[in-house]
Phi, psi and omega in degrees: 000128179292148176267152174229124182259121180248136175260105182258148174286158188295322177298314179297317175299316176299323178292315183297322180294316176306310182292318176300316176300314177297334180272347186075027184228168174285161177299320181300313180300316181290322175298316180293318179298313182300315178292314183301311179299320181286348175257007168092023175251163180283118181275004182245159165212172180300322175288329179228078182289154171281160181270163174294331170300320173302314182296320178296318184285335183233041192303308182298318178293322178298308183297331173296321177293319188290342178289337184252333181198166184290144177242130177264138184229155173226135177269188190290339178260017178061021168288143187255141179219160174235124176261121179226152178283145175298336178279349182300309180205110175308335179295333181300330181264357181279140172300136179295139177258142181251126180267114187252000000 
């Protein structure tokens, strides 16, 4: 994976570190997720979900991604969730059938 070096002001870096700490991730992870989202790509995966704090800060952008593909989330207690649009796959909203 290519490296990207950003020259951030101390104030901006401090704020980034605060937000990252609140989300339970590193400043580097938060910067990567934010950049990924802002260029229109999914910042999450099953292995690296976004935090619910990230979702709160970027709700509209995250929902736009979830219209096209699943977005993986983890809350502060590390419970994992998947956010998908009801239009993504109608089978997700159908009651499960049991074959007995």
